[in-house]
C-alpha distance (Angstrom), angle and dihedral (degrees) to the residues before:
residue distance angle dihedral
M1 . . .
K2 3.80 . .
R3 3.81 88.8 .
F4 3.86 90.4 53.3
F5 3.83 91.3 54.2
S6 3.82 90.5 47.3
I7 3.81 91.2 52.7
M8 3.83 90.9 46.9
A9 3.82 90.7 49.3
I10 3.82 91.5 51.4
F11 3.83 90.7 46.3
A12 3.82 91.5 49.1
G13 3.80 90.6 48.2
L14 3.79 92.0 51.7
M15 3.80 91.0 48.5
L16 3.79 91.0 50.6
F17 3.78 95.0 51.1
S18 3.80 97.6 37.4
C19 3.79 94.6 54.7
E20 3.81 109.1 114.5
N21 3.80 98.3 -178.9
S22 3.76 114.8 105.2
L23 3.79 120.3 -144.2
S24 3.83 89.8 -102.1
V25 3.84 91.4 56.0
V26 3.81 91.4 49.9
Q27 3.81 90.9 47.9
E28 3.80 90.6 49.9
L29 3.80 92.1 51.6
T30 3.80 92.7 48.9
R31 3.80 98.0 42.4
E32 3.80 112.6 135.7
D33 3.81 92.5 -115.3
T34 3.80 96.3 51.5
I35 3.79 99.6 54.5
A36 3.79 117.0 68.5
D37 3.79 118.8 -131.5
V38 3.79 89.6 -148.5
T39 3.79 131.1 17.2
A40 3.79 123.3 -172.4
R41 3.80 132.3 -178.5
D42 3.81 131.0 -147.8
I43 3.78 94.9 8.7
S44 3.78 129.0 -175.6
F45 3.79 115.0 -170.2
I46 3.81 125.5 -170.8
R47 3.81 122.3 -167.1
S48 3.77 115.5 -163.7
D49 3.78 138.9 168.5
S50 3.79 120.6 -151.7
G51 3.79 89.5 -13.1
M52 3.81 94.0 -52.6
V53 3.80 115.2 121.6
Q54 3.80 110.1 -126.7
M55 3.81 101.1 170.3
T56 3.79 142.3 3.0
L57 3.78 123.7 -160.9
N58 3.80 129.5 -169.0
A59 3.80 126.1 -169.5
D60 3.79 137.7 163.6
R61 3.80 91.9 -136.9
M62 3.79 137.4 12.0
N63 3.81 128.8 -170.8
R64 3.81 124.4 -165.8
F65 3.82 118.4 -155.8
S66 3.81 126.4 -167.7
L67 3.77 100.6 -147.4
D68 3.80 133.1 143.3
D69 3.80 82.1 -81.2
P70 3.84 104.2 30.4
A71 3.81 112.8 -133.8
I72 3.78 141.7 -165.0
E73 3.80 114.1 -150.5
F74 3.81 130.8 -164.1
P75 3.83 101.0 -163.5
E76 3.81 94.5 173.5
G77 3.80 95.8 45.5
F78 3.78 136.7 -97.1
E79 3.79 143.9 -134.2
A80 3.81 122.9 -148.2
F81 3.80 131.1 -174.0
F82 3.82 124.6 -160.0
Y83 3.82 122.5 -152.2
D84 3.80 136.9 -158.2
S85 3.83 125.3 -135.3
V86 3.83 92.7 -80.6
K87 3.83 93.4 51.8
T88 3.80 94.9 -104.5
V89 3.81 115.1 145.2
T90 3.80 107.4 -113.9
S91 3.80 101.0 174.6
R92 3.78 145.1 0.0
I93 3.79 134.2 -155.3
R94 3.79 127.5 -169.8
A95 3.78 133.2 173.1
D96 3.79 139.6 162.3
Y97 3.83 90.8 -118.5
G98 3.79 136.2 20.8
I99 3.79 140.8 173.0
S100 3.79 131.4 -176.1
Y101 3.81 122.7 -160.7
E102 3.80 114.9 -151.3
K103 3.83 104.2 -155.3
T104 3.80 100.3 37.1
R105 3.82 90.0 38.5
L106 3.80 91.2 -137.6
I107 3.80 120.2 148.5
I108 3.80 120.1 -166.2
A109 3.82 125.4 -166.6
K110 3.80 119.2 -173.2
N111 3.79 141.2 -178.4
N112 3.80 119.6 28.5
V113 3.80 94.0 3.5
E114 3.78 114.4 -174.1
V115 3.80 125.9 178.9
Q116 3.79 120.4 -174.2
N117 3.80 124.0 -166.8
F118 3.80 105.3 -161.1
E119 3.82 92.8 -170.5
T120 3.83 94.3 59.2
G121 3.80 98.6 26.3
E122 3.82 91.2 -124.5
T123 3.79 127.6 140.5
L124 3.80 125.0 -165.0
K125 3.81 119.4 -157.7
T126 3.81 124.2 -172.1
E127 3.81 141.8 132.2
S128 3.81 97.5 -112.4
L129 3.77 135.8 18.2
F130 3.81 128.3 -174.9
W131 3.82 123.4 -161.1
D132 3.79 113.8 -163.6
Q133 3.79 100.9 -166.1
Q134 3.82 93.0 -173.3
K135 3.81 92.6 56.7
R136 3.83 91.1 33.8
I137 3.83 92.9 -131.3
I138 3.79 137.4 120.9
F139 3.78 121.9 -152.1
T140 3.78 146.2 164.7
K141 3.77 135.1 -170.1
D142 3.82 90.3 -157.0
P143 3.81 125.0 92.2
V144 3.81 114.4 -80.9
Q145 3.77 135.6 -152.8
I146 3.80 117.4 -163.1
V147 3.78 115.7 -169.3
S148 3.80 116.7 -165.7
P149 3.81 129.8 170.1
D150 3.81 92.2 -93.5
K151 3.81 106.2 29.2
V152 3.79 148.9 11.2
V153 3.81 118.8 -132.5
F154 3.81 124.6 -162.9
G155 3.79 121.5 -164.9
D156 3.80 142.3 162.3
S157 3.84 96.7 -119.3
M158 3.79 141.9 -19.7
T159 3.81 146.3 -145.1
A160 3.81 121.1 -166.0
S161 3.78 143.8 164.5
E162 3.80 111.6 -95.4
G163 3.81 89.0 -107.4
F164 3.83 88.6 54.4
D165 3.82 89.5 -131.5
R166 3.84 92.8 117.3
R167 3.78 118.0 39.8
T168 3.76 143.2 157.6
I169 3.79 119.7 -150.1
Y170 3.78 111.4 -161.8
N171 3.81 122.7 -140.3
V172 3.79 96.1 -0.3
R173 3.79 104.0 -147.6
A174 3.79 98.6 -174.2
T175 3.77 142.9 -2.7
I176 3.77 113.0 -163.3
E177 3.80 119.7 -166.1
V178 3.79 113.1 -137.6
E179 3.79 120.3 -140.9
D180 3.79 121.6 -142.2
D181 3.81 122.9 -126.1
E182 3.83 92.7 -83.9
G183 3.81 92.7 57.0
N184 3.81 94.1 -106.1
S185 3.77 118.6 137.0
N186 3.82 115.2 -127.5
């Protein structure tokens, strides 16, 4: 037994002197906003109202943080589908990273962001997208590509209504008309 305590004392001594992390590094790693309160894997989330599915969201990992503005983070990406009243998918958004802030009602999607509107046939591609639910707008300061059935538009940034029916694309760099299968321009 005495030998066990001697080995433990030597081991503890080595650990104490071999530690390279300064107090500031340890504090940084254990800050309240860097450690999730809850972590979940392989999640499927369904939001409904009065029994009607409005949205489904799938993600490989979700983290919940209790901050001044509580947040839900999807560090490995997410994909969400939105439905109309007859359960038809109207739109889809996917990104390699996402975070949603509860109090400020700001949702941020980053890295390979793609939004599809199945009703209009449009697809938006960008590297970041912000949805300010209080102001009911979406915006990005990153370059955008909007593909519609008859054209492709490239711009430096964008602001739009949350329904994407009114939008401003800043510094349009190109608008390319798309021809249909018969060679006719739309």
